[in-house]
VOZANU-877310 format. One record per residue: y, z, x of N, C-alpha, C in turn. Coordinates in pm, whole numbers, padded with zeros to 5 digits, always signed. Example, Ala and Ser with C-alpha at 12.3 -4.5 7.8 and 13.67 -1.06 7.14 Angstrom:
// VOZANU-877310
-00569+00780+01319-00450+00780+01230-00330+00780+01320/-00225+00708+01285-00106+00714+01367+00003+00787+01290/
//
This chain:
// VOZANU-877310
-04569-06935-13495-04547-07010-13371-04428-07104-13393/-04326-07092-13310-04210-07180-13319-04252-07324-13294/-04197-07415-13372-04233-07555-13359-04120-07633-13292/-04155-07745-13231-04059-07831-13163-04061-07971-13224/-03958-08048-13195-03948-08185-13245-03991-08283-13137/-04072-08379-13178-04118-08487-13090-04105-08616-13170/-03995-08687-13149-03967-08801-13235-03950-08752-13378/-04026-08811-13470-04022-08768-13610-04123-08659-13640/-04197-08616-13538-04305-08519-13556-04257-08378-13526/-04323-08283-13590-04300-08142-13560-04426-08088-13497/-04416-08039-13373-04534-08001-13296-04521-07859-13242/-04635-07801-13210-04640-07668-13153-04608-07672-13003/-04561-07563-12946-04529-07558-12803-04652-07551-12713/-04770-07538-12772-04896-07550-12700-04982-07651-12772/-05021-07757-12702-05107-07860-12759-05252-07829-12723/-05340-07830-12822-05481-07801-12799-05553-07928-12755/-05610-07924-12634-05681-08039-12580-05820-08054-12640/-05853-08176-12680-05982-08203-12741-06083-08268-12648/-06056-08269-12517-06148-08335-12424-06285-08268-12419/-06291-08138-12453-06418-08066-12446-06498-08075-12576/-06435-08121-12684-06502-08123-12814-06617-08224-12815/-06735-08174-12852-06853-08260-12851-06912-08278-12713/-06855-08209-12614-06905-08217-12476-06946-08077-12432/-06857-08000-12368-06893-07865-12328-06876-07765-12443/-06815-07808-12551-06809-07729-12675-06877-07812-12784/-06988-07761-12837-07056-07838-12942-06972-07838-13069/-07021-07905-13171-06939-07922-13291-06903-07790-13358/-06999-07700-13367-06971-07571-13431-06865-07493-13353/-06879-07490-13220-06781-07421-13137-06645-07488-13145/-06645-07622-13145-06519-07697-13153-06446-07666-13283/-06517-07663-13393-06455-07635-13522-06403-07491-13527/-06475-07399-13465-06429-07260-13460-06300-07249-13379/-06292-07322-13269-06172-07322-13186-06054-07381-13263/-06078-07492-13330-05973-07555-13410-05927-07463-13522/-06021-07396-13586-05986-07300-13691-05895-07189-13637/-05935-07133-13522-05858-07023-13464-05720-07068-13419/-05712-07187-13362-05583-07242-13320-05491-07263-13440/-05544-07322-13547-05464-07345-13667-05421-07212-13730/-05512-07113-13730-05480-06982-13789-05367-06913-13714/-05354-06945-13583-05248-06886-13502-05116-06961-13515/-05115-07066-13596-04994-07144-13616-04989-07271-13536/-05096-07302-13462-05102-07426-13385-05116-07548-13476/-05045-07655-13438-05051-07775-13523-05041-07904-13442/-05088-07902-13316-05076-08018-13229-05207-08032-13151/-05287-08133-13184-05419-08151-13124-05423-08286-13053/-05474-08287-12931-05478-08408-12849-05622-08449-12820/-05647-08579-12831-05779-08632-12797-05762-08773-12741/-05871-08846-12726-05867-08985-12679-05996-09054-12721/-05987-09185-12737-06107-09257-12781-06218-09257-12676/-06181-09231-12551-06279-09234-12443-06356-09103-12429/-06309-08993-12489-06377-08863-12477-06504-08863-12561/-06622-08830-12514-06656-08797-12376-06768-08891-12327/-06727-09016-12300-06825-09119-12264-06898-09087-12134/-06838-09000-12050-06898-08968-11920-07021-08878-11931/-07038-08813-12044-07151-08722-12061-07278-08801-12093/-07393-08757-12041-07519-08828-12068-07542-08846-12218/-07573-08967-12256-07602-08997-12396-07480-09020-12483/-07359-09007-12425-07236-09028-12501-07182-09168-12476/-07109-09219-12573-07054-09354-12560-06902-09357-12574/-06839-09242-12598-06695-09236-12622-06668-09223-12770/-06566-09147-12804-06532-09126-12944-06590-08999-13002/-06669-08927-12922-06731-08804-12974-06626-08700-13015/-06522-08684-12934-06420-08586-12966-06346-08624-13094/-06310-08750-13108-06243-08795-13230-06330-08768-13352/-06460-08792-13338-06550-08767-13450-06554-08621-13490/-06558-08533-13391-06559-08389-13418-06431-08348-13491/-06317-08397-13442-06189-08364-13505-06182-08423-13645/-06231-08545-13661-06229-08608-13792-06308-08531-13895/-06424-08481-13854-06505-08403-13949-06440-08268-13979/-06368-08212-13882-06293-08089-13908-06180-08114-14006/-06109-08224-13986-06001-08259-14079-06055-08281-14220/-06170-08348-14229-06230-08378-14360-06270-08249-14431/-06312-08151-14352-06354-08024-14409-06238-07950-14474/-06117-07966-14416-06002-07895-14469-05893-07987-14520/-05913-08119-14499-05812-08214-14543-05689-08211-14456/-05601-08308-14472-05479-08312-14393-05381-08204-14435/-05420-08126-14538-05339-08013-14577-05327-07912-14465/-05409-07926-14359-05397-07839-14242-05263-07863-14172/-05199-07976-14201-05068-08004-14145-05073-08007-13993/-05175-08069-13938-05192-08078-13793-05152-08216-13744/-05072-08220-13639-05035-08346-13575-05149-08387-13482/-05204-08506-13505-05316-08555-13426-05268-08666-13332/-05290-08644-13203-05257-08744-13102-05386-08797-13041/-05394-08927-13024-05508-08984-12954-05459-09096-12863/-05551-09151-12784-05514-09249-12684-05610-09368-12687/-05557-09485-12656-05640-09605-12648-05620-09671-12512/-05718-09751-12473-05709-09824-12348-05816-09788-12247/-05888-09677-12272-05989-09635-12175-06131-09639-12224/-06152-09661-12354-06288-09664-12409-06366-09782-12348/-06493-09759-12313-06571-09866-12250-06575-09997-12329/-06567-09988-12460-06570-10109-12543-06432-10167-12569/-06327-10092-12532-06190-10135-12559-06103-10109-12436/-06142-10167-12325-06072-10143-12199-05945-10227-12191/-05838-10165-12143-05715-10237-12121-05623-10236-12241/-05509-10305-12226-05406-10301-12328-05365-10438-12379/-05458-10532-12378-05431-10660-12443-05406-10632-12592/-05318-10708-12656-05286-10680-12797-05407-10664-12887/-05505-10755-12875-05622-10746-12962-05707-10622-12930/-05702-10578-12804-05777-10458-12764-05711-10333-12821/-05579-10324-12811-05507-10211-12868-05536-10199-13017/-05529-10312-13086-05549-10309-13231-05692-10269-13266/-05791-10325-13198-05930-10292-13228-05960-10146-13198/-05907-10097-13086-05929-09956-13048-05864-09863-13148/-05745-09897-13194-05676-09813-13292-05753-09806-13423/-05804-09919-13468-05882-09921-13592-06007-09834-13578/-06072-09840-13459-06192-09758-13436-06156-09610-13435/-06042-09574-13376-05999-09434-13375-05969-09385-13517/-05904-09468-13596-05875-09430-13735-06003-09401-13811/-06105-09484-13789-06233-09462-13859-06298-09332-13814/-06301-09307-13684-06366-09184-13635-06290-09059-13681/-06158-09067-13682-06078-08952-13725-06076-08937-13877/-06110-09043-13947-06113-09037-14093-05976-09024-14156/-05876-09083-14093-05739-09073-14143-05680-09213-14159/-05569-09221-14230-05503-09349-14252-05396-09378-14148/-05342-09272-14088-05232-09287-13992-05252-09192-13875/-05240-09244-13754-05243-09161-13633-05101-09113-13608/-05083-08982-13594-04949-08928-13577-04884-08974-13448/-04959-08967-13338-04905-09004-13207-05013-09080-13131/-04984-09205-13100-05081-09290-13028-05026-09321-12889/-05103-09280-12788-05067-09309-12649-05147-09428-12596/-05086-09502-12504-05164-09589-12417-05217-09499-12305/-05349-09494-12290-05411-09395-12201-05385-09426-12054/-05403-09552-12017-05380-09597-11880-05302-09727-11888/-05198-09739-11809-05122-09863-11813-05209-09980-11766/-05181-10097-11819-05253-10220-11782-05147-10319-11736/-05126-10326-11605-05017-10407-11553-05045-10556-11560/-05164-10594-11607-05191-10737-11630-05130-10783-11762/-05084-10690-11842-05028-10723-11973-04878-10692-11971/-04793-10786-12009-04648-10760-12012-04615-10645-12106/-04512-10568-12071-04474-10456-12158-04434-10506-12296/-04383-10628-12304-04345-10683-12435-04465-10694-12527/-04580-10732-12472-04701-10745-12554-04754-10609-12595/-04750-10512-12503-04800-10378-12533-04713-10312-12639/-04583-10302-12610-04492-10235-12703-04483-10312-12834/-04486-10444-12826-04481-10524-12947-04598-10497-13039/-04716-10482-12982-04834-10452-13063-04826-10312-13123/-04782-10216-13042-04767-10080-13093-04662-10076-13205/-04556-10154-13190-04453-10161-13294-04512-10214-13425/-04597-10313-13417-04661-10368-13537-04745-10261-13606/-04818-10181-13527-04901-10075-13584-04815-09970-13655/-04699-09941-13599-04607-09848-13663-04556-09907-13794/-04517-10034-13791-04463-10098-13911-04569-10108-14021/-04696-10118-13981-04805-10126-14079-04845-09990-14133/-04786-09883-14078-04818-09749-14124-04944-09691-14065/-04999-09753-13962-05121-09703-13900-05092-09601-13790/-04969-09598-13743-04926-09507-13637-04786-09459-13671/-04758-09330-13645-04623-09278-13671-04535-09288-13547/-04582-09237-13435-04505-09239-13311-04594-09287-13197/-04532-09337-13091-04609-09389-12978-04568-09320-12848/-04661-09318-12754-04637-09257-12625-04717-09330-12518/-04697-09290-12394-04767-09350-12281-04821-09241-12191/-04926-09275-12117-04984-09184-12019-05023-09265-11896/-05018-09201-11781-05062-09267-11657-04992-09402-11639/-04860-09396-11629-04777-09516-11617-04672-09491-11510/-04634-09595-11438-04534-09580-11333-04395-09569-11393/-04303-09518-11313-04164-09508-11358-04108-09646-11391/-04145-09744-11310-04092-09879-11331-04139-09937-11463/-04266-09923-11492-04319-09978-11617-04270-09899-11738/-04254-09769-11721-04201-09688-11831-04058-09729-11862/-03979-09746-11758-03841-09790-11779-03837-09926-11847/-03919-10019-11800-03921-10153-11858-03960-10148-12005/-04053-10060-12039-04096-10045-12178-03983-09991-12266/-03912-09891-12216-03804-09832-12292-03688-09931-12307/-03659-10006-12203-03552-10106-12210-03588-10217-12308/-03715-10256-12311-03758-10359-12407-03738-10309-12549/-03779-10185-12575-03765-10129-12710-03619-10125-12753/-03532-10083-12661-03389-10075-12694-03331-10213-12719/-03373-10310-12639-03319-10446-12651-03367-10516-12777/-03495-10495-12811-03556-10567-12922-03559-10487-13052/-03519-10362-13047-03518-10281-13168-03655-10244-13220/-03752-10231-13131-03889-10197-13170-03908-10045-13165/-04023-10001-13212-04062-09862-13191-04061-09834-13040/-04023-09714-13004-04015-09678-12862-04098-09554-12835/-04144-09541-12713-04218-09422-12674-04132-09298-12695/-04191-09195-12753-04121-09066-12766-04180-08962-12672/-04299-08992-12616-04367-08893-12532-04434-08960-12413/-04439-08887-12304-04518-08926-12188-04618-08815-12163/-04743-08853-12140-04846-08754-12109-04886-08771-11962/-04822-08694-11873-04854-08704-11731-04951-08595-11686/-05017-08617-11574-05092-08509-11509-04988-08425-11436/-04970-08301-11482-04861-08219-11428-04896-08072-11445/-04895-08000-11334-04923-07856-11336-04881-07798-11202/-04899-07669-11184-04855-07603-11062-04913-07664-10935/-05033-07719-10945-05099-07776-10828-05074-07925-10813/-05002-07984-10907-04977-08129-10900-04838-08156-10957/-04741-08154-10871-04602-08168-10914-04538-08298-10870/-04572-08345-10751-04499-08457-10691-04511-08586-10772/-04627-08609-10836-04646-08734-10909-04552-08747-11028/-04514-08634-11086-04428-08640-11205-04282-08610-11173/-04259-08502-11101-04121-08464-11073-04053-08571-10986/-03931-08597-11015-03860-08700-10941-03840-08823-11027/-03890-08936-10982-03859-09063-11047-03911-09072-11190/-04037-09034-11212-04092-09043-11347-04019-08949-11441/-04002-08825-11399-03929-08728-11483-03787-08775-11508/-03729-08843-11412-03594-08894-11430-03586-08997-11541/-03686-09085-11550-03689-09184-11657-03710-09115-11791/-03798-09017-11793-03823-08940-11916-03693-08878-11966/-03618-08816-11875-03494-08751-11914-03388-08852-11955/-03378-08961-11882-03276-09063-11910-03289-09121-12050/-03413-09144-12093-03436-09209-12221-03469-09111-12334/-03461-08983-12304-03480-08883-12408-03623-08864-12454/-03718-08899-12368-03858-08873-12399-03887-08725-12375/-04008-08684-12413-04055-08549-12386-04193-08559-12322/-04220-08468-12229-04347-08467-12158-04446-08373-12226/-04570-08420-12237-04681-08340-12291-04788-08342-12182/-04777-08253-12082-04863-08263-11964-05011-08232-11992/-05097-08316-11936-05240-08286-11946-05287-08217-11817/-05411-08165-11822-05467-08090-11708-05376-07975-11670/-05315-07910-11770-05213-07809-11745-05264-07690-11664/-05395-07666-11668-05453-07554-11592-05533-07603-11471/-05505-07726-11429-05570-07781-11309-05722-07769-11316/-05778-07810-11430-05922-07807-11446-05981-07667-11449/-05897-07566-11471-05943-07427-11474-05904-07347-11352/-05854-07415-11247-05817-07343-11125-05711-07238-11153/-05616-07269-11241-05505-07178-11266-05541-07063-11359/-05667-07052-11397-05712-06932-11469-05738-06817-11372/-05740-06849-11242-05759-06746-11141-05903-06712-11110/-05997-06781-11174-06137-06745-11152-06198-06812-11029/-06128-06908-10973-06180-06976-10854-06127-06906-10729/-06218-06848-10653-06183-06775-10531-06282-06814-10421/-06244-06799-10296-06336-06831-10187-06467-06755-10202/-06578-06827-10192-06709-06764-10198-06762-06740-10337/-06685-06778-10439-06731-06757-10577-06790-06886-10634/-06879-06871-10730-06936-06985-10801-06900-06972-10948/-06845-07079-11003-06800-07078-11143-06888-07173-11223/-06937-07125-11337-07019-07207-11425-06929-07292-11513/-06898-07411-11466-06811-07502-11540-06842-07645-11500/-06834-07736-11597-06857-07877-11568-06750-07933-11477/-06636-07864-11467-06526-07911-11383-06507-07827-11258/-06607-07748-11222-06593-07656-11109-06563-07729-10979/-06627-07841-10958-06606-07913-10833-06463-07959-10815/-06406-08017-10920-06268-08067-10909-06168-07952-10902/-06196-07843-10971-06101-07731-10971-06103-07655-10839/-06221-07633-10783-06231-07551-10662-06169-07619-10540/-06148-07749-10546-06089-07818-10429-05948-07769-10398/-05881-07711-10497-05745-07663-10472-05743-07544-10378/-05858-07478-10360-05863-07367-10265-05838-07415-10122/-05865-07542-10097-05851-07597-09963-05714-07659-09937/-05621-07643-10031-05486-07694-10012-05394-07581-09968/-05282-07613-09903-05189-07507-09864-05133-07430-09985/-05114-07502-10095-05054-07439-10213-05151-07348-10287/-05281-07381-10283-05378-07309-10364-05375-07157-10348/-05397-07105-10226-05392-06959-10207-05256-06899-10238/-05149-06974-10207-05014-06922-10236-04993-06907-10386/-05033-07008-10462-05014-07002-10608-05098-06890-10668/-05222-06876-10623-05306-06768-10674-05245-06631-10647/-05187-06616-10530-05126-06488-10494-05011-06453-10589/-04927-06552-10619-04814-06526-10710-04865-06504-10852/-04963-06584-10894-05020-06564-11027-05080-06425-11039/-05149-06380-10934-05205-06244-10934-05096-06141-10961/-04985-06155-10890-04878-06056-10899-04809-06059-11036/-04777-06178-11083-04706-06190-11212-04796-06148-11327/-04921-06193-11323-05014-06156-11430-05033-06005-11437/-05047-05942-11321-05065-05796-11318-04940-05724-11368/-04825-05772-11327-04700-05708-11366-04673-05721-11516/-04711-05837-11573-04685-05862-11715-04800-05820-11805/-04915-05791-11745-05031-05754-11824-05087-05869-11906/-05083-05989-11847-05135-06109-11915-05231-06181-11822/-05297-06283-11875-05392-06361-11797-05319-06461-11706/-05388-06502-11601-05332-06602-11509-05297-06731-11585/-05385-06773-11675-05361-06896-11750-05233-06886-11832/-05206-06770-11885-05084-06749-11964-04961-06773-11879/-04962-06721-11758-04848-06738-11668-04832-06885-11628/-04942-06950-11592-04936-07090-11549-04882-07180-11660/-04926-07156-11783-04878-07238-11895-04732-07207-11927/-04693-07081-11915-04554-07045-11941-04461-07111-11839/-04505-07117-11713-04426-07187-11611-04408-07333-11649/-04516-07398-11690-04512-07541-11722-04426-07566-11846/-04441-07481-11945-04364-07498-12069-04215-07485-12044/-04176-07410-11940-04035-07387-11911-03974-07495-11822/-04056-07590-11776-04004-07695-11689-03920-07795-11768/-03819-07854-11705-03737-07953-11774-03820-08069-11828/-03787-08116-11947-03848-08230-12019-03979-08196-12087/-04041-08081-12059-04172-08050-12117-04155-07994-12258/-04228-08051-12353-04224-08002-12491-04347-07918-12525/-04463-07953-12466-04585-07878-12495-04693-07912-12393/-04736-07815-12312-04851-07839-12224-04978-07854-12308/-05075-07928-12254-05206-07942-12319-05306-07852-12245/-05379-07771-12319-05483-07686-12261-05601-07684-12356/-05720-07679-12300-05841-07681-12382-05920-07552-12364/-06002-07523-12462-06087-07403-12459-06228-07443-12502/-06327-07389-12431-06467-07417-12465-06522-07320-12568/-06447-07211-12593-06491-07111-12688-06369-07045-12749/-06387-06979-12861-06277-06907-12924-06224-06798-12830/-06312-06739-12751-06272-06631-12660-06174-06680-12553/-06179-06807-12520-06089-06860-12418-05951-06894-12473/-05935-06890-12605-05812-06935-12668-05694-06837-12657/-05713-06706-12675-05598-06614-12675-05507-06623-12553/-05560-06633-12429-05467-06644-12315-05381-06769-12320/-05434-06875-12380-05357-06998-12393-05245-06979-12495/-05279-06923-12609-05181-06900-12714-05073-06802-12670/-05109-06707-12585-05013-06605-12541-04898-06665-12461/-04920-06783-12403-04814-06845-12323-04693-06880-12408/-04716-06902-12536-04607-06938-12626-04501-06827-12632/-04544-06704-12617-04453-06589-12630-04410-06529-12497/-04451-06592-12386-04416-06537-12254-04300-06616-12194/-04190-06548-12171-04075-06607-12102-04069-06548-11962/-04087-06630-11864-04084-06583-11726-03940-06562-11681/-03920-06466-11594-03786-06440-11541-03751-06548-11439/-03623-06554-11404-03579-06650-11303-03649-06624-11170/-03670-06498-11136-03737-06465-11009-03884-06509-11013/-03950-06489-11127-04090-06531-11139-04102-06682-11132/-04013-06753-11198-04015-06898-11192-03991-06945-11048/-03896-06883-10981-03864-06923-10843-03982-06898-10750/-04053-06786-10769-04168-06757-10685-04278-06860-10705/-04302-06897-10829-04403-06998-10858-04359-07135-10807/-04231-07166-10820-04179-07292-10767-04203-07301-10616/-04172-07194-10547-04185-07194-10400-04331-07203-10358/-04419-07130-10425-04560-07130-10387-04624-07265-10412/-04581-07335-10515-04645-07461-10554-04573-07584-10500/-04466-07564-10426-04387-07677-10378-04473-07773-10296/-04465-07904-10325-04540-08002-10245-04498-07993-10097/-04590-08028-10010-04563-08015-09866-04443-08096-09821/-04419-08210-09888-04310-08296-09846-04181-08268-09922/-04181-08160-10002-04062-08129-10082-03951-08074-09991/
//
């Protein structure tokens, strides 16, 4: 698998999402998925300290714990880049300096590592000045607890202010933005936010790359899908873009002899500023279509058809 550069890190063009680990994928299944991903050359795993507090009996940190025990089983010799996020855990809400530091220390313990490769702020906290947020992250980098930093769920204005602060003060700077971005959700990222990403040389690592499973093609009118995210995914059927996107995915997938998910991820990976889409699998069987996207180059006509079908109404 060809690798890409993200700051000082070397990452795979497909990032394996850990949101399902310890939730819809138990520990044994999660470790099997991680094993298969690594065996295929994957080396970029994403999680967050808040995963999966929403599940009954969970408190947050379950995914990090699963990944940490997998790493311990094989050691860091697996050469996997681990990304996690702070700011959303119920016990460490927000981005006050002391909260960032406490959350990071808790993530390090759960992951069982000395250094987090890529640490994102999960949700921006506009009650805290960017100087305090970036300044705290810079201290963590200088202490060797974090290698690179990134942001998620942040406005263009705050992202710009953060990057300008880093340039002015000579601190560590964000190298990645993790936005919600996929064929069914383009307007929030494309435009102003993407412009800031491009201007400052960041790279995007989009989450929800398959729209909660909708872009796998299994959601159709009158069908019932056994998934914890079925409700959120099926809502796209009621949008103008939903049926159009499915129609194009049907055609491209059939023509190329690949899965719908493969096409959707290949489209996203080919978008400007994107370094690696994030996609998750609940079982080893769900992994091959995701990995196949790495080797699929869509034609200009295929990209244009998907662009047109998914275009926001106000575009």
